[in-house]
C-alpha positions in Angstrom: 3.6 38.8 -25.4 5.7 41.1 -27.7 4.4 42.7 -30.9 6.6 40.4 -32.9 5.2 37.2 -31.4 1.6 36.4 -32.5 -1.1 35.1 -30.2 -2.6 32.3 -32.2 -6.1 30.9 -31.5 -8.6 28.4 -32.9 -10.2 31.4 -34.6 -7.2 32.9 -36.4 -5.3 29.6 -37.1 -6.4 29.3 -40.7 -5.4 32.9 -41.6 -2.2 33.2 -39.4 -0.7 29.8 -40.0 -2.2 27.8 -42.8 -2.8 30.8 -45.0 0.8 32.2 -44.6 3.0 31.9 -47.6 6.2 31.9 -45.5 7.6 30.1 -42.5 5.7 30.0 -39.2 7.0 28.7 -35.8 4.2 27.8 -33.4 4.8 27.2 -29.7 2.0 25.1 -28.1 2.0 26.0 -24.4 0.0 26.6 -21.2 0.6 29.0 -18.3 0.8 26.1 -15.7 3.7 24.4 -17.7 7.2 25.1 -16.2 9.1 24.0 -19.3 6.8 26.3 -21.4 7.7 29.2 -19.2 11.3 28.3 -19.4 11.5 28.6 -23.2 9.1 31.6 -23.4 11.8 34.3 -23.3 13.7 32.5 -26.2 10.5 32.3 -28.2 9.9 36.0 -27.7 13.5 36.8 -28.7 13.2 34.7 -31.9 10.0 36.6 -32.7 12.1 39.8 -32.7 15.0 38.2 -34.5 13.0 36.8 -37.4 10.5 39.7 -37.7 9.8 40.2 -41.4 11.4 36.9 -42.4 9.3 34.4 -40.4 6.2 34.5 -38.2 6.5 33.3 -34.6 3.4 32.5 -32.6 2.1 31.0 -29.4 -1.0 29.0 -28.9 -2.4 28.4 -25.4 -3.6 24.7 -25.5 -6.1 25.2 -22.7 -7.8 28.1 -24.4 -7.6 26.7 -27.9 -8.3 22.9 -27.8 -9.4 22.6 -31.4 -6.0 23.2 -33.0 -4.2 21.3 -30.3 -6.4 18.3 -30.9 -6.1 18.6 -34.7 -2.3 18.3 -34.4 -2.5 15.7 -31.6 -0.6 17.8 -29.1 -0.1 15.4 -26.2 2.9 17.1 -24.4 3.9 20.7 -24.1 5.8 22.6 -25.0 5.5 21.4 -28.6 7.0 23.4 -31.4 5.5 23.0 -34.9 7.1 24.6 -38.0 5.0 25.4 -41.1 6.1 26.4 -44.5 3.5 27.7 -47.0 0.8 26.3 -44.8 2.3 22.8 -44.5 3.6 21.2 -41.4 7.3 20.5 -42.1 9.0 20.0 -38.7 8.2 19.5 -35.0 9.9 19.2 -31.6 8.6 18.3 -28.2 10.1 19.6 -25.0 12.1 22.5 -23.8 14.9 22.8 -26.3 17.6 25.5 -26.4 16.9 28.8 -28.3 19.7 28.1 -30.7 18.1 24.8 -31.7 14.7 26.5 -32.2 16.4 29.1 -34.4 17.8 26.2 -36.5 14.2 24.9 -37.0 13.2 28.3 -38.4 16.4 28.7 -40.5 16.0 25.4 -42.3 12.5 26.4 -43.5 13.0 30.0 -44.5 11.8 30.8 -48.0 14.4 32.7 -50.0 13.8 36.4 -50.2 11.4 37.5 -52.9 9.7 34.0 -53.1 7.1 34.7 -50.5 5.8 37.3 -48.1 5.5 37.4 -44.4 2.9 39.8 -42.9 
């Protein structure tokens, strides 16, 4: 996982996602999931592309069942988009990188209105 893509866990979820003032894309995945592996390079690329403007993270559902259960993740990959700690969009399945970028773009907070760590 690249430096620009955060590894999310049950333990850091509150701080990294719900406590974030800006936009966060979360990829719920598992290593045994072929569609998850298929979109992984695109998720990594988006982490680089949006660095400083949005947070991109991945949560392994096998290792972090609490968050997966909280959001009723039944199929993976599932992509959730949060803005200022609130769930604002979601998609299930392997979707093209350009469509994932659109999910982020629609939720970006205008510059100066929030901070992304």
